Structures are given as C-alpha cells and as structure tokens.
C-alpha positions as a printed Julia matrix, in Angstrom:
233×3 Matrix{Float64}:
  32.73  -23.82  -53.82
  33.13  -26.31  -50.98
  32.33  -23.4   -48.47
  29.01  -22.74  -50.22
  28.16  -26.38  -50.37
  29.02  -26.82  -46.65
  26.86  -23.84  -45.71
  23.89  -25.13  -47.65
  24.31  -28.51  -46.02
  24.45  -26.88  -42.63
  21.4   -24.77  -43.41
  19.49  -27.78  -43.96
  20.83  -29.44  -40.91
  19.69  -26.5   -38.8
  16.26  -26.66  -40.23
  15.99  -30.52  -40.0
  17.19  -30.45  -36.38
  15.08  -27.44  -35.45
  17.95  -25.82  -33.6
  16.39  -23.57  -30.88
  18.52  -20.6   -31.68
  17.55  -20.74  -35.44
  13.84  -21.35  -34.64
  13.68  -18.6   -32.17
  15.45  -16.08  -34.52
  13.19  -17.23  -37.47
   9.94  -16.81  -35.49
  10.97  -13.65  -34.16
  12.04  -12.43  -37.57
   8.61  -13.41  -39.08
   6.62  -12.03  -36.17
   8.32   -8.55  -36.42
   8.28   -8.33  -40.15
   4.63   -9.45  -40.63
   3.46   -7.21  -37.9
   5.25   -4.22  -39.2
   3.95   -4.67  -42.73
   0.41   -5.32  -41.74
   0.36   -2.36  -39.32
   1.89   -0.01  -41.83
  -0.57   -1.08  -44.51
  -3.47    0.13  -42.42
  -2.22    3.55  -42.87
  -0.46    3.21  -46.3
  -3.2     1.85  -48.25
  -5.77    4.66  -47.63
  -3.13    7.24  -48.06
  -2.09    5.56  -51.48
  -5.59    5.42  -52.69
  -6.31    8.94  -51.62
  -3.14   10.13  -53.35
  -4.27    8.48  -56.53
  -7.92    9.43  -56.63
  -8.04   12.99  -55.22
  -6.41   16.22  -56.2
  -5.37   18.62  -53.32
  -2.78   20.95  -52.45
   0.57   19.2   -51.48
  -0.37   15.97  -53.25
   2.61   15.96  -55.54
   4.87   16.71  -52.52
   3.61   13.71  -50.65
   3.88   11.37  -53.63
   7.51   12.73  -54.27
   8.31   12.16  -50.35
   6.97    8.65  -50.47
   8.98    7.73  -53.42
  12.07    9.23  -51.86
  11.43    7.37  -48.79
  11.67    4.02  -50.69
  15.39    4.55  -50.98
  16.07    5.73  -47.39
  18.93    3.8   -45.89
  17.79    1.4   -43.03
  20.86    2.6   -40.89
  19.51    6.17  -40.97
  15.92    4.84  -39.84
  17.73    2.88  -37.14
  19.77    5.93  -36.11
  16.67    8.12  -35.89
  14.73    5.36  -33.93
  17.7     5.02  -31.54
  17.62    8.77  -30.89
  13.81    8.63  -30.16
  13.82    5.59  -28.14
  17.08    6.29  -26.01
  16.73    7.51  -22.43
  17.27   11.13  -23.37
  14.95   10.78  -26.33
  11.25   11.94  -26.46
   9.99    8.27  -26.28
  12.73    7.17  -23.74
   9.97    6.49  -20.94
   8.2     4.01  -23.34
  11.37    1.84  -23.02
  11.23    0.7   -26.55
  15.11    0.54  -27.07
  16.51   -2.97  -27.32
  12.96   -4.46  -27.69
  11.15   -6.38  -30.55
   8.6    -3.59  -30.38
  11.17   -0.87  -31.18
  12.36   -2.89  -34.06
   8.73   -3.29  -35.41
   8.21    0.53  -35.28
  11.38    0.94  -37.14
  10.52   -1.38  -39.92
   7.0     0.17  -39.99
   8.81    3.44  -40.89
  10.62    1.35  -43.52
   7.41   -0.19  -45.07
   5.31    2.85  -44.99
   6.64    4.76  -47.96
   7.11    1.67  -49.9
   3.48    0.65  -49.64
   2.21    4.13  -50.16
   4.14    4.56  -53.57
   3.25    1.06  -54.91
  -0.39    1.34  -54.0
  -0.56    4.78  -55.37
   0.99    3.63  -58.63
  -1.38    0.56  -58.82
  -4.61    2.57  -58.23
  -3.47    5.48  -60.48
  -2.99    2.96  -63.21
  -6.68    1.75  -63.05
  -9.03    2.38  -65.84
 -10.76    5.8   -65.14
 -14.21    3.89  -65.7
 -13.63    2.07  -62.42
 -14.01    5.35  -60.42
 -16.71    6.7   -62.65
 -18.81    3.48  -62.21
 -18.42    3.29  -58.34
 -19.46    7.03  -58.32
 -22.59    6.61  -60.49
 -23.64    3.46  -58.52
 -23.49    5.68  -55.35
 -20.8     3.57  -53.52
 -19.57    5.04  -50.21
 -15.99    5.85  -49.38
 -15.33    2.37  -47.86
 -17.05    0.7   -50.88
 -15.02    2.66  -53.36
 -11.71    1.84  -51.37
 -12.58   -1.89  -51.62
 -13.39   -1.62  -55.28
 -10.04    0.12  -56.0
  -8.18   -2.5   -54.0
  -9.95   -5.38  -55.64
  -9.17   -4.05  -59.17
  -5.56   -3.24  -58.27
  -4.98   -6.47  -56.19
  -1.92   -7.45  -58.13
  -0.21   -4.06  -57.37
  -1.31   -4.12  -53.75
   0.05   -7.65  -53.36
   3.33   -6.41  -54.83
   3.34   -3.66  -52.23
   2.95   -6.3   -49.49
   5.65   -8.38  -50.89
   8.08   -5.64  -51.46
   7.62   -4.2   -48.05
   7.94   -7.7   -46.53
  11.12   -8.45  -48.48
  12.81   -5.17  -47.28
  11.65   -5.79  -43.63
  12.65   -9.53  -43.25
  16.03   -9.07  -44.52
  16.53   -5.72  -42.69
  19.74   -5.34  -40.6
  20.46   -1.85  -39.78
  17.36   -1.04  -37.78
  17.42   -4.56  -36.06
  21.0    -4.08  -34.94
  20.81   -0.5   -33.83
  17.39   -0.55  -32.12
  17.23   -4.04  -31.17
  20.93   -4.56  -30.02
  20.96   -8.32  -31.28
  20.34   -9.66  -27.74
  20.08  -13.32  -27.48
  16.56  -14.58  -26.87
  15.11  -11.24  -27.03
  15.84   -9.18  -30.29
  18.05  -11.45  -32.4
  16.83  -11.91  -35.89
  18.09  -14.08  -38.59
  19.85  -11.04  -40.19
  21.58  -10.06  -36.93
  22.43  -13.66  -36.34
  23.92  -13.91  -39.83
  26.03  -10.82  -39.24
  27.16  -12.09  -35.87
  28.16  -15.54  -37.03
  30.11  -14.19  -39.96
  31.8   -11.57  -37.7
  32.97  -14.49  -35.28
  34.56  -16.28  -38.31
  31.94  -18.85  -38.58
  31.33  -18.04  -42.25
  29.72  -21.48  -43.03
  27.16  -20.99  -40.21
  26.67  -17.39  -41.08
  25.91  -18.33  -44.7
  23.61  -21.11  -43.29
  21.6   -18.58  -41.32
  21.32  -16.41  -44.43
  20.22  -19.22  -46.52
  17.52  -19.99  -43.81
  16.41  -16.35  -44.19
  16.24  -16.74  -47.86
  14.05  -19.78  -47.74
  11.73  -18.02  -45.43
  11.54  -14.98  -47.73
  10.88  -17.29  -50.74
   8.37  -19.31  -48.92
   6.22  -16.38  -47.58
   6.46  -14.79  -51.08
   5.23  -17.96  -52.85
   2.33  -18.19  -50.34
   1.23  -14.67  -50.85
   1.43  -14.99  -54.64
  -0.48  -18.25  -54.45
  -3.33  -16.36  -52.38
  -3.41  -13.56  -54.93
  -3.34  -15.56  -58.11
  -5.67  -14.18  -60.66
  -6.48  -17.32  -62.75
  -7.53  -20.54  -61.15
  -6.88  -23.78  -63.03
  -9.82  -24.93  -65.14
 -11.3   -28.21  -64.11
C-alpha cells in the first residue's frame, strides 16, 4: 500500500515539476496517438459507412476481417512493421524504423479495424428512415455521409475514444518499431516498462499513472465535445 501511495505522490511530483523526460514522453505519446487515430479515421469512417449502407460481394468478409482485427496483438503488428521497415524490408529505404513516424504507422494499423468495426455498427444501427429521407431529398454522397455521422455521433465518438485508448497505452509497437530511444521515440508506455525493468517500481508506476491521467483527460474532453444534451438555462 505504501508503494502505491509513494508512486501516486511521485506521479504528481513529476507533473507539478514538469520534469523534462516526462513532458517529452507525454507530448510524444499524445502527438503519435492523436495523429494515428485522426489519420486512420480518414480511411476507416468512409469504409465503415460503406459497409453499413451498401450490399456488395465480399462485404461480410470485410466486416469479419475488421472485427477480427480488433483483437490482433500489438506485438504482432510491431513484428510486421519491423519486418517492413528494416533495411532488408520493402520499406527499408524510407528509414521509418526507430522513428516516431514508424510508430504512428503501426498505431494506424492498430486503430483502423477498431474504427471500421465501431463506425459500421453505429451506422448499421440507425433508423432506416435516415437513409430513405436522405435519398428522397436528393442528398449527394458526401451529404449522406455527414448525415449518417451526425445521427450516429455517439458511436463515432466511441470509435475515436476506443482507438485512442488502444493507441495511447500501446507498448508492443512502440517498443519494437520505436526502440525506446531517449529523446526520439520514448513514450510513456515504454518509459513505464523501462523504469519498472530497472527496479524503479515507484517511478515506473508514477509514469503509468501520468499515462492514465492523460487518457482520462483526453477521454473526458472528447465526451464533453460530443455531449448530446446541453444544460438548460
């Protein structure tokens, strides 16, 4: 119990003093995770809506693949990215290995099936009259897309939050692709694992607590943005 109390106290000390290593890792963690989720959403959201609103050959297979992809181990994604980005890999000349960009691409692969599945489920659950009304009013493809997303905004926000939660706490991809390099690719998750491995359990738990606070803060902010009912005056 004392160890947990000491870890929490040290976590608040790290935040209060704005320790450079913690600030650097926190900014890098947020930057990579937010970039990965936003970038993947540009592809995942249209695909999710398409799978929900259109019938075509192979649709069920794509839905099944996206749902199966939600459970894929991050270590496996890291291993595949490492093979692609290594010097002998097909993307070796791009020099993405041990870079923040490489981690971001790996986290995009992690977020993509999550967002596709959740957006598909949210739009699929809409009242059929939404699509019928948009069609009768002559809405174009983009207008229909925004209509579906507006009606299913709670599910879309859930997709963003779930993908962000997986990415911001991710360890396997960041460790294998990023290499946990100080000042370059070290994130809060890899810093937590490093400090714990060195025997600095209290400091490692403190870093993990900082990561927890960031995840809760971002989640609360996104939920506030997407609240459906505003307080009455």
